[in-house]
N, C-alpha and C positions, 0 to 999 in steps of 0.2 A: 227291553227288560226294565221293570220298575226298580227304582232306587230308593233306599232308605238310609237313615243315619243312626248310628249308635256311637256314643262317645267311647274312647279307647278303654276306659275302665270297665265298660259293659261288654267288651269284646274279649275279655280274658278267659271267660268260661264258655264251654261248648256243651249243648247247643246254644245258639244265640236266641235272645228273646226280645221281641218288639212289645213295648207297653205304651201307655199314654197316647200322645198325639200320633205317633208312628203306627201303633196298633189300630187306632181308630181309622186312619187313612187306608191302611191295608184292608181292613174288614168292611168298613162302611162305605168307603168311596170306591176302592178298586175291587172289592169283593173277591179277594184272593181265597183260594181253596187249597187243601193239601195236594202237593205235587207241583204247584206253580213255582217257577224259578224266579228269583229276585237277586238284586245286588245290594249289599250293605257296605256303606262307606264309614270309616271311623274318623275321617277328617285329619288323620295323622299319617297318611301314606299307605294305608292298607285297604284293599278291596276284597270283599268276600263274595263268592258266588254261593247262593243258598237255595235250598228247596224248602217250601213250607211243609212242615211235618204235621203239627196239630195247632188248634186254636180254640179259644173259648170266647167269651163276650168281650174281654178286655186285654187279651195278650195273644201273641202269635209266636210259636216255637219254630225255629229255623234250623235245618241241618246244613252244616257247612260242607259243600262238595268241592270247594277249591278256593284258593286265596292267592293274592300276589301283592308284592310291595312295589310301590310307585315312587320313584325318586322325586324330591321336591323340585320346583322350578330352579333354574340355574342362578337366579338372582333373587334375594330376599327384598321385596319391594314394600316400602311403607308409604301409604297415601295419607298425606296430611291435608284433610279436606275441611274447609270452612263450611259450617252447617248452613245450607240454603233454606229457603222458605218451604212451607208445606211439606209434601211427601217426596220432594225431589231427592232427599238424602237416601230414601229407600232404593230408588232407581240407581243411584250412584253406587251404593253398596252391592247391589245385585250385579251390575256390570263389572265392578272391580273384582268380585269373586270370580266371574267368568274369565276375566283377564289375568287371573293368577296372582293377584296381590296377596302378600303375606300378612299385612297388618293395615288397619284403618284407624287413624286417630282423628276423631271429629274435633274441629277447632271452633272455639267461641270467639270469633273475630269481632272487631268493634262494629263493623257494618252488618253483622248478623242480627236479625230481629228474633230474639229468643228470650224467654223468661224461665229458662231451665234452672230450677233450684236442685238441691241434691237428690230429692225424692224423684222429681220428674226426669232428672238426668239419668238415674239408674233405670227408670222405666223405659226411657227412650233407648238406652243402650241395649237393654234386653230385647227390645223389639228389633233393633238393627241386627243383633246377633241372629235372631230367628230369620230375618231376611237373608242373611249370608248363608245360613244353613239350608234354606229352601233353594237358593241359587246353586249351592253345591250339589244338591240332588238333581237339579234340573240339567246342569251342564256336565256332571259326572266327574268333576275334579276330585282328587283324593285328598286335597289339602284345604282345610277350613281356615279362612283368614281370622285373625284375632281382631275383634272390634273393641276398642278401648272406650272408657268413659270420656266425655268431652273435657278439654282443657283449653286455656288461652294459648295463643302463640308464645307468649313470654314464659308460661309455665312449661310448655314443651321444651323450649330452648334451654331452660334452666337445667334440664336433665343432662345436657351436654352429650347427647348420643352422637356417635360417629358413624358415618356412612361412606362407602367408597365414592359414591357419586350422589351428592345431595343437590336437588334441582328446585327451582322456583318458577312456576308459570307467571309471567310478568307482562304487564302492558306498558312498562316503563321503557324509555329510550335506553339503548345500550344493551338490551336483552339480546342474546345471541341464538343462532340456530342450534337446536339440541345436538345435531350431528357433530358440531365442533367440540362439544363437551365430551362426547364419547371418543372422538378421535384423539383428543389430548390425553384422556385417561389411558387409552390403548397404547399411545406412544410413550407415556411415562412409565407405565407398569407392565406393559407387554401382555396384558390380559384384559378381559372384560370385567366390569364391576360385579362383585358378588353380593353387595348390598347397595341399595339405592333408595332415595326418598324423593317425593315430589310434593311441593306445597301448591295447593289450588285454592284460590281466594273466593270470596263471595261475590254477589252482584256488586259491581263498582270496584272490585279488586280489594286487596289488602290496603290499609292505610300506609302512608309513608313510614310511620313508626314501626308498623308490623313488618314491612318489607325490610327495614333496617335490622329488626330482630332476626328474621330468617337469614339474611345475608351475613350477619355477624356470626351466626351459628355455622356458616359455611356454605349455605345454599347458593347455587349459581343461577342467575336469572336467565330464563330461556324464553324465546318468543314462540307463540303459537300461530304466527302469521298475521296478516294485516287486518283480518276481521275480528270483531269482538264476539267471542263465543259465549253461549249460555254456560252456566256453571256445570251442568251435567255433561254438556258437550266437551268442555275443557278437560274434565276429569277423564273421560273416555279417550280423548285425543292424547293426553299425556301418557296414560297407561299403554295405549297402543304403540306410541313411539318407543317407550321403554321395552316392550315386548319385541318389537321389530329389531331394534338395535342389539339387544342382548341375544336374541335367537338367530340373528343373521350369521351365515357362515363366514369364517375368515379364511385366509390363505392356508392356515395350518389345519383347518377342519377337514 
């Protein structure tokens, strides 16, 4: 079943209406006709099952025949991702959406090659949000991750945000296996983390000063193994670990 996205504010009135990019895709690419059944996601936990009622050149009217609420992931995960070169960030955002991340904060790390001024930063952010939206429709998740505008590691740390389990992907000595961090949290609090963050650096890793910023803000250095992973691989690896540990059954489950 084909999936479409409408922001929550546009899902308050029935029937639903596809316009703009979504209508163009429905009519010009998929060539939907009255009676065709589709899914509409609002990115905030609601899934609508709809039938195409009518359409004209630039909009599609949908009759809602069913809807259901989908609970958010058990842990609100924030990916703090140093912006890599070229279009690699698009791939990272796509995979992060598929892996259920709640928020993506692009980081302007010192070893990032970027000339983003305010105007270009806003343009890039809007593009990344569109990548997340397309990934949402592709994988069928009911929750659209928030993609923030880029900040430096120091600027993010200055917010003093608190997470149950803040982690830092590290190439430095002394980084521990992530399982140990989860076991210690479980032992101390008797539950799994409800909020988590993971810092993933650029090619060449974060600078020592940036590592200090992350650790001072509470991030626990974890190892990703003996091999040096590409940026996009490291991001997927970290989010996969978080998903595995958070969703794994305990003796109480």
